[in-house]
C-alpha positions in Angstrom: 14.8 -5.3 2.1 12.5 -2.3 2.5 9.6 -1.5 4.8 7.6 1.7 4.4 4.6 3.2 6.1 2.0 5.7 5.0 -1.3 7.4 6.0 -4.1 8.4 3.7 -7.4 10.3 4.4 -10.7 10.5 2.6 -11.9 13.8 4.1 -15.5 13.8 2.9 -16.6 10.5 1.6 -15.6 7.8 4.1 -14.3 5.8 1.2 -11.9 3.1 2.5 -10.5 2.4 -1.0 -9.7 6.1 -1.6 -8.0 6.4 1.8 -6.1 3.2 1.3 -4.8 4.3 -2.1 -3.7 7.6 -0.6 -1.9 5.7 2.2 0.0 3.6 -0.3 0.9 6.7 -2.4 2.1 8.4 0.8 4.3 5.4 1.7 5.9 5.0 -1.7 6.6 8.7 -2.3 9.2 8.5 0.5 11.1 5.7 -1.2 13.7 5.3 -3.9 14.5 1.8 -4.8 17.8 1.8 -6.8 18.1 -1.9 -6.0 15.3 -2.6 -8.4 17.7 -2.5 -11.3 20.0 -4.9 -9.5 17.2 -7.3 -8.9 16.2 -7.3 -12.6 19.9 -7.7 -13.7 20.2 -10.8 -11.6 16.9 -12.2 -13.0 15.0 -11.6 -9.9 11.4 -10.5 -9.2 10.6 -7.7 -6.8 7.9 -8.8 -4.4 5.7 -6.1 -2.9 3.4 -6.9 0.0 0.9 -4.2 1.0 -1.3 -4.2 4.1 -3.9 -1.5 4.5 -5.8 -1.0 7.7 -9.2 0.6 7.4 -12.5 0.5 9.4 -14.2 -1.6 6.7 -11.6 -3.9 5.1 -14.2 -5.8 3.0 -15.1 -2.5 1.2 -11.6 -2.0 -0.2 -11.2 -2.6 -3.9 -7.8 -4.3 -3.7 -7.1 -4.0 -7.5 -7.5 -0.2 -7.2 -5.0 -0.1 -4.3 -2.7 -2.4 -6.3 -2.7 0.0 -9.2 -0.8 2.6 -7.0 2.3 0.4 -7.2 4.2 0.7 -10.5 6.6 -2.3 -10.2 6.9 -5.8 -8.9 4.7 -8.7 -8.1 2.1 -7.0 -5.8 -0.2 -8.5 -3.2 -2.6 -6.3 -1.2 -4.4 -7.2 2.0 -7.0 -5.1 3.8 -7.3 -5.6 7.6 -9.4 -3.9 10.3 -7.9 -0.7 11.6 -7.6 2.9 10.6 -9.9 5.5 12.0 -13.4 6.9 11.4 -12.9 10.4 12.7 -15.6 11.2 15.3 -18.1 13.9 14.3 -16.7 14.1 10.8 -16.9 12.6 7.4 -13.2 11.8 7.5 -11.7 8.4 7.4 -8.0 7.5 7.9 -6.2 4.5 6.5 -2.7 3.2 7.4 -0.5 1.3 5.0 2.6 -0.8 5.3 4.6 -1.9 2.3 7.2 -4.6 2.5 9.5 -5.0 -0.5 11.7 -8.1 -1.0 13.2 -10.1 -3.9 12.9 -13.6 -5.3 15.6 -15.1 -7.5 15.5 -18.1 -9.7 17.2 -21.2 -8.5 
């Protein structure tokens, strides 16, 4: 139903979780999901799948990233990617957010 992308930066700490949270925030601030009400009215569940790409995916606190999303059944995956900016303390994360719906049978 919806696919959004975002980028987040930790300018001084090289904190993958902080950059990932900012990337997710960046992605969702571009979105308005009026269909959320329709999903609920029909007894459905909004499914939100998040993938964040960072230089050290094992260091990401997935629950903290998940807390950026206010609605739905959320899953978060961290994968290798992003960027450690050369000659800098900056770290960049990329996020993709896929939103779909599941309805009862």
